[in-house]
N, C-alpha and C positions, 0 to 999 in steps of 0.2 A: 440728414438726408443728403446722399450724394447724387449730383446731377450729371448724367452722362449723355453725350451727343454721339450717335452712330451716324456717320456721314455717308457711308456707302452700304449697299446691300450686303447682308451677312446671314449666315445660317442661323435660323431661329433657334434650332436645337443647340447650336454652339453658344448662343447668348444666354442660355438658361441659367448659368451661375449668377448672372446679373439680374435677369428677369424675375427669378424666384426669390431675390433678396428684398426684404421689406424696406431696407434702408437706401435703396437705389431707385432713382427716377430716370427712365430712359426716354430720350427723344430721338426718333428716327427721321432725320432730315439732313439734306446736304448743308454743309457749313455755310455755303454762300446764300442759302435760303433762310437761315436762322437769324432772327433779329436780336435776341437777347443772349449773345454769346458770353457775356461777362459772368453768367451764373454757373457755367459748367466746370466741373472738377476734372472731367476726363473726356477725351476725344478718341473715338475708334474709327479707323479708316482702312480702306484697301488701296488699290492703285488709282481709283477714280478721283481721289481728293489730294490736292497739293497743299501741304501745310506750310505756308510761308511765314516769315517773320511778322508780316503785317497781321496775319490771322492770329498768331500767338499773342501779339500785343493787344488784340481786341478781346482776348480771353484772360483777364488778369487773375482769375481764380483757378486757371488751368494748372493741374498738378501732374498729369500724365497723358501721353499720346501713345496709343497702341496701334500698331500696324498688323492687321490680320494677314500675315504672309512673311516672306523673307526680306525682300528688298525694301529699303527705306530711302530710296533716291527721291521720293516725293515729299520728304520731310526735311525741313531745315534744322538739322541736328545742332548746329552751332548756336542758332537762335534759341532753340529749346534749352540748351545747356546754360546759356547766359541768363535766361529767365527762370532758371531753377525748375524746368519742366523735364520730367523723366520720359524717355522714349523706349518702348519695348516692342519686340516683334515675336514672331513664331518661327524660329530658325529651322526647325526640323519637321514642321507640320506637313509638308508636301514632299518629303524625301522619298517615301515609298511610292507615292503616285508617279513622280517623275521617273523613278527607277523602273516601275512596271510599264509605263508608257514606252520608255526606251526599248525594253525587251519586246514589247508588242510590235514596235516598229521593226526591230531586227527580224522577228519571226515573219511578219507580214511581207517584208522585202524579200526575204529568202524564199518564200513560197508564193510570191506574186498574188497575194490574197486580194488586195484592192483592185488590181487589174482584172483578175478572174471574176470578181464580184460584178464589176461593171459589164464585163462581157456577157455573163449569163443573164443579167438584167436587160441587156440589149437583145435578148432572144437567141444568143449563140450558145453552142456547146462544143467548144474547141479545146479539148483536153491537151492536145499536143503543144499548144501555144504557151502553156504556163508551166513548163518544166522547172521545178525549183531545186534547191539544194538543202541537204540536211545540216542542222547545226551540230549534230553529233560528230565529235572529232575535229571540229574546226577550231582555228585559233582566233580568239577575240582579243583585239587590241584596245585597251582602255587608256585614253589620254586624259589624265587628271584623276586622282584617286582620293577624292573627298568623301563626304557622306554618300552621295549618289553612286559614285564609282565603286565604292566598297560594297554597297548593297547589290549593285548589278553583278559584281563578281560572285556573290553567294548564289545567285540564281543561275548564272552561266555554268557554274560547276555542276549543278544538278542536270544540265543538259550534256554533260561530259565534254565540255569545251576546255581547251587549253587557254590560259590567261596570261597575256603579256601586258604589263603596265608601264607607261611612261609618266613619271611625275618627278621632276627634278629635285623635289624636296621630300620624297618618300625614302625612309631609311630601309636598309636591308632587313633589319629586325622586324619592323612593322609589316613589310612585304611578306616575310616568312610566316608571320602570325596570321596574315590574311589569306595565305595559300595561293599567292600570285607570284609570278616571276617578274622581278624588276628588270627593266630593259631601257636602252636608249631610245630616243625618238626614231632614229633610223632603223633600229632593230624592230620596233613595233610596225613601222611602215612596210618594211621588207618582208616580214614573216606572217603578218596577220591576214586572215581571210575576210574579217569584218573589223572595222575600226569605228569606235564611238568616242566622241569628245565630251568631256565633263570638266572644263576649266572655266574660271572667270574670264570675261572679255577684258583684256588689258592691252597695253601697247605691245607686250611680248607675245600675246596669244592671238592678236588680230591677224587674220590671214595665216595662221600657223600651218594649216593645210592649204598651201597655195600651189602655184605652178611647179615649183621646184620639188616640194615635198610629195605632192600627189604622184609625180613622175616616179618616185622611188617605191611606190606601193606595188603589190602583186597585180598582175593582169587579172581582171575579174573581181577585184575587191568591192566590198559593199561599204559605204560610208554613211554614218548616222550622226545627226546633230540635233539633240534635244536640249542643248545648253544655252548658247547665246548666238544670235546671228552675227556672222562675220568671222568666227573662228575658222570655219571652212570658207575659203575665198570662193564666192559664187561664180565669178567668171572662169576661174580655173576648173571648178567642178563641172560647169557647163561644157567646157572644152573637152575634158577627159571622158565625160559621159557620151558626148557625140562621137568621140574617137573610138569608144568601145573599151578603153583601158579600165574605166570604172564601170562595173556591171550594173550598179544601181545605187540610189541614194534615198535616204529617208530623212525628211526635214520637218521639225516642229517649229523652227525659228528662222527668221530672215533678217537681213540687214535693215530693210524697210518693211514695216508691217502696217496694214496688210500689203502683201507683195503685188497686188493688182495683176497685170498681165505679164508676170515674170516669165522669161523664156524657159527657165527650169521646169515650170509647170506644164509646158507643152510636151515634155518628154515622157514616153510611156514607162521608162525605167526609173522614174522619180515618184515617190509617194510623199504626201505632205499632210500635215494637220495644222490648224490655226492657233499655234502657241497654247496648246491645251494639256501639256505634259503634267502640270500641277493641278489640273481641273478635274477633280473627282468629288463626289459627295463626301467621301471620308476626309479628303484633304481640306475641303472648305469647312467641314465640321471641326476638324482638328485645329486649324488655325484660329477660327473664331472662339473655340472653347479655350485654347491656350491663352489667348490675349484676355479673354473675359476673366479667367482665373487670376491672371497676373494683375489686372486692373483692380479686382476686388481685394487681392492680397495687399497691394500697395496702399489702397485707400484705407484699409483697416490697420495699417502700420506694421504689416508682416513682411518678411523678406521676399524678394522677387529674384528670378534667375536669368531673365532674358533682357536685361536692360541694355540699351545701346550706348547711353552716355554715362555720366557719373552721378548715380542716384543719391549718394550720401554726403556729397560735398555742399557746404554752404557757399553762398556767393563770395563771402569774404575769403574763405579758404581757397576757392577756385582761383580768385585773383592772385593769391600769393604763389600758387604752384603753376599758374598758367605758363610763364616763360620756360620753366623746366619741362612741363608737360609737352609743349610744342617741340622743344629741343630733343627730348628723348624719342619722340615719335619720328623725327627726322633721322636720328641716329639709327633707329630700328630699320628704317627704309634703306639707309645706306648699307648697313650690315647685310640686309637681305639681297640687295642688288649686287654687292661685291662678293658675297659668299654664295655663289650659285651652285651649292651642293647641299645634300641632306645635312641637317643640323640636329644634334642630339641634346645639346645643352646651351643655355644662355646664362651667363653670370654677370651681375652688375655690382659695382661698388660705388659708394658715395662718400665724399669727404667735404668738410667745411660747413658753411652755413646752410647748405641744402639739407643736411641731416636733421635740422630742426623742424623740417616740414614732414608731411605724411608721404614718405617716398614710395609706399606700396602703389599709389595711384600713378606715380611717375614711372615705376617699373612696368605697370600694365600698359602705359602709353607706348613704351618702347616695344613691348611684345606685340601690340596691335600694329605698329608701324612695320615690324619685321614680318608679321604673318600676312598682312594685307595682299602683297603680290603673290602669295603662295597658295591661297585657299579659294574654293569655289563658292564660298558663302560670305555674307557680311561679317566683318570682324571689327571689334571695337575694344575699348579698354575694359569692359566688363566681361565679355565672353572670351577674350584672348587667352586667359589661363586655361579654360576648358578646351579650346581649340588646340592649344599647345600640347596639352595632355593627350588629346586624341591623335595628334601627329607624333607622339613619342618624344616630345621635346620637354625636358625639365628646365627649370629656371630657379634662380635664387638671387638674393641681394644681401649686401653687408655694408656696414658703416665703418670707415677707417679714419685715422687721424692724418693720413698722408695727403695733404692738399696739393703737393707738387708746386707750391708757390702761388696758387690761385686761391681766391676767396671761397670757391666751391669747385668741385670736379666730379664728373660722372665718367666712369669707365665701364665699358661693355665688351664682352668677348663672346663670339659665337663659335662653338666647338663642334666640329664634325667628326666623321669617322677617321679621317686621315689628315685633317688640316683645321686651322682656326683663323679667325679674323677679329681684330680688336680695334676699338675706337676710344678716344678720350675727348671729353668736351667740357666746356665751362659756359657760364652765362655772366656777362658783364653788363651792368645796367646801361652804361654809356655806349657800348658797342654791340649789345645783343648777344645772340648765341654764337659760339665759336667752336669749331673742331680743332683741337690742338695736338692731336697725335693719332697717326694711323699705323698700326702694326709696328710700333717702335720708332716711326719717323716723326720728328717734330714738324709741325706745320700749323698754319693759322688761316682759317677761312670761314666764311659765313655759309652754313648749309642751306642753300636755297636755289631754286631755279634749275637750269640745265647744267650738269657738271660732267667733266671728263676726268676719270682717274687713270693715270698712266704709271705703270711700273717699268723702270728702265735701269740701265747701267749709267753711272755718272761719267760720261765720256764727252769730249768736245764735239759739238755739232748736232747732238741729239735734239736739244731744245730748238736750235735753229731750224732743223729739218721739220720738226712739228709745226713751227710757225710758218714755214714755207708751204707745207701742204694745206694748212688752214687758209693761207692767203690764196692759193690756187683755187680753192673751193669757195672763195669770197666769204669766208666765215671770220667774223671779228671776235677776238678774245675780250671778254669783259674784265676778268681778273685772272691772275696766275700765281700759284704758290708752289714752291719746290721744297723738297726735304731730302736729306741724305744722312747716312750714318758715318761714312768715311769717304775721303776723296777716291774716286775711281771705282767705288763699290756700288751697292744697290742704292737706288734713288727713286723718288716718286714725284709726280707732278699732279696738281689738282687745278683744272682750268674751269672757269665758268663762262657761260654764253647766254646771249639774249634769246636765242631760238634753239629748237631741237636740232640735233645733228643727224645727217643721213647715214645709212649703213655703208654706202660707198666710201664716204670720208673716213669712217671708223676703220674699214678694211685697209685703206691706204696707210693709215697711221700704224696699224699692226704690222705692216710689211717693212717698217723702218728698222734697219740694223740696230741692235742693242736695246730695242723695246721688247719687254717681256710680255706685257698684257695691256689692253686698253678696255676700259669699261665705261659705258654711258650710265649716268645716274640722273634720274629725273625726280625732283621733289615737288 
């Protein structure tokens, strides 16, 4: 008999795969209210339950945690992995719901439907006050082209809309297959009649549509955010709505939720919903049904497809690969942040003692680190290959005998349409992880914290000028490594800092003569 605790309200119909199984005993009670936690094999949650390491330790028989939804921020994944507990989610259960809600918001905003509804319920009949615009022939700008963005494009085409897409990691080939026009962010801003955002909320996308970028949009543009609060800067949006440059906005998400007496809600040309883009009967049924099936499959010893962590690793094997697993995840993140272009292929090679381990998991870790800044859904070592395939990115690994003098070496190269970027790294027990080569430049640094990667020419005064500007901004260098191929030629610097660096400082460094590029890397 399998004992399963359902800690949050879920669709009864969605739980049928479990409820109808004679080998399953279900208890519906919040985890904090259940006294005999040690008996449960599985825990099902939504966003209402936070699964901490403490809870996991109180459930020694726990084998699997299932999140009926996409986000797993409320689950301590690391603690689950260390305790041999599998975590699964339902990554695509609410894609259609969110897409349809976004399109409903677009149509409602274009035709003033909520405002007209309120007016007529107030006893008025003012047809002239709600003159709308047709979607036919309009240009829809989609910022972020993951699952939701691509589904939205399908529906927009049926309304005879032109489609401009900005996604820095979308290849031309995939854009053509999807029937959209790949464009720069500026082109989307300048040419779109309606702009909708569908990116994850990261350091790069926070305030992506702020004072400077909204200024570039067409007068009369409509802005939609059903993704994450903060992608559109709320102060900037308020300013341009009051000014009249932005004709209207539709918001399902806010920086602070609930938004209380937010000034945006006082404007007649703003429509809003309480973060319900994923809230449909079908979506709630889908996510509950998906995780129910996954849990049952897992408990019966059958393969599962939506695991968040490493389901087939024993604790002993995990301990052996853990140092390389963490190293390659950081390598993937560095590759992604330095290669800010669409990537078609990622190749890895292993040499030395690392080849005695299960490198497929280590490869998946690099893929997850690479994809995390690029996609609008949760990415992990298990689903990374699938997401890479969806993005048109192929990958491969090989074992070689060329250790380059190290006991082990990992090489990774990201190949794009017209450029590539490669890294080499090793792990030394006494010193930890080390990056030892970047694009052919020998170097040696620990990949952690706040980094600054500078490409420059090896000329007198360049390093001194960098130090001077950092000093002027009262920024202290923690470590600094340099590399060059020949005197006077191309060279690189890798600096580490205790705190994050401001954009003003980075811009000042880019203006130094003989500096080719400056990239912030945050690990």
